Phi, psi and omega in degrees: 000326181284325175292327177290321181294324181295317179295322177296321186288323181292321177294324181291323176293318181296320177297319182296321176295322179295315179298319180294318182294317180294323177298313183291324179295318186290318182287333179295323182078196183286151182278131179263148176273148182286140182277130182294137183239157178223140176255112189234165176271136179237161176280137177273352175200171179300126182236140182233147177303144007251062180303128177252139180267112176243174181294335178276325182269348188296327184288338179265354186249321186226166177210163179267146182209139179271125182221157176299130182308328182287340181267002184241139179294155184296328179266024180293149186278126179252330190244155182289328183299334182282345179256330184304132179065019177258158182238142180286126183242009175208135184298141180230137179269169182296142178065015177263134179298138177275145182242161184290336178284348180279342185230162167202172187299317184262000178073016182275133183280125181292140182265121176308152181296136180090354182253151182273329183182196180242156186218133178257142177239133173258107185241139173306151181300330181287347177264004181234122177292133182296353184266359181286138179210169179306146183078358177291160177245132182225159163256135175269114183258159179220136177229156180206151177249128177293125185288348185263308190258350184064014175277142182261133173231154183212159180207168175274107181296307184219118177273158169049061181265144183266117178276123180255339181202148173227129184213128176258000175276065183284129182262106181289177179292161177302139182089344177274165176300139185255172173099197180298132189238165180275042181221141178242135179262119177253127177258126187238137173282128188225156171267182177290319181293322181293317175305316181298317181297314178300316184292318176303317182290327178292318182289332179277358177078027178283133174279122184254143175212167184249134175242118179293133174230168175272201181296143184306324189283345180268352182262119182273345185253011179288321169055055178294335185291334183269351182282135182217125187295323178294321181293322176292324175303314181298323179294316182295321178300319178296320174298325180286329180281352178092359178284354173087000181075162177235136179304154176301145177087356180245151179264130186297141180286145179279126180262122181300144178292122180298145177274124180277120184293138176268113179274145179237137176269125184236135176283135172233156182287136174289322182219175175303128176246143184276156174297144179084001183292130177281131179277084176272174175295320180292320180295322179292324182283330186256339186255001182227157174224159178260133179242139179278134173239142175295319179222137182291135178294152179307131179060017181284145178276117178271325181241106181283345183297331176289354181243015178295128187097351175276172184236159173272129182272353175199168181297146180236125178281163176302144179066013180259137176271162180272144170244166181295336185287336184252016174238129183227157178272003180233147175296152181288144176262124179292130176295144176293134180296134180287152180288144179299161182296329186274002177292143180299128179274151179278125180246156182298140176086355177252147179245139179279148179295150177301147180279132182270127185288139183297137178290138180279141182276139176303143179219160175224138178259130181239121179261135179231134182264126178237169178301339182264353177139188185261137182234141181241131184235144183254135178242143182233134181283129180270176181299325185271017180068011176271167183254134177240132181291124183262319178163181184266130173286121182276164180301330179279006176090352176280162182249126174264116180308142175212158183259349182249189179134175182244123183293146181297160177275163178303333180292325176295321183298327180289330180284344176300132176247113184297320186255001183267184181285152177294145181220158180258132171236155184225000000 
């Protein structure tokens, strides 16, 4: 009986073990393969060229990290010997595996095939897409505002450019704020022509920005075949001249040359001028000024020097120019007053009464001897029996008006003969 119980107990234990094994196999599911791993060196912070890896600095710059092999480039650096005494030639961000193409022994940045060198642009962050990184491909865009019409035009300055470095740690000039700036420094591989275009655009005040593109062969809108360096230079020159530039593929409209008006200087009176005024050199110099006219008025006198010694036939107002019709080489003659309407008309067979000659006013000539010689003045008796100085008698018998002189004595007044002939007294 004991032997039978022992056999039953062994069978029960065996069934339990079998059930446990089957249960564990069922719950484990299908067997999975292990994911390949690689231990590589990654940057502990953002690194920029030309950082050098030495025995002392390497521990502060990089660290080892195990990553999935599919997430690591084939040329990722795995050993410390591959980093020592090497210099960084391309910017690397934190936690990104270092590659052999990122460093070299001399720290010389490799120039892509077909390019002449590298060029850095300092662009505001809003003009740079955040997805741009080293090895990216970008189009360099340019925009400008027409200073006359305020219209904005733009063009692709340079297509399919190769980004070699990206850095936001812009170091400003001494004395300026330091640290992180709202500026990103983009280093591009450029040819000689591309360098010239960028410098011309900067000088012309063109606003530049970057457009991230994929691989050139995958981009249908890069249109390298439509890009022409001479056309872009023409667009930049238009921007520099203030015309605002013309989009690529368009011909600038021809602007007619404005007609420059031809101005003519015409003399005009500075003040009101009286009738009979003689045009002497002094009068021309002091009474007239030159005014610019787009076109000389008809019959206007342009050159007054040809009319020196001539007279004004009528009054000329201030700021009025002279015409040939109001300038004469003879003084104007005042017209005779017309007879009133009620004056007796002359009829045939009737004779007009003889005209009575106007009475001559009595006058007296007074001579005065001065250190410079003898002068003779004429005085004329007025209605109120007073005497008025007429002027100085010249050697030729004419009388020159004057404001000075010596009044005759009372004895001379008695000698005046109202109805007699004029006589000279001294």
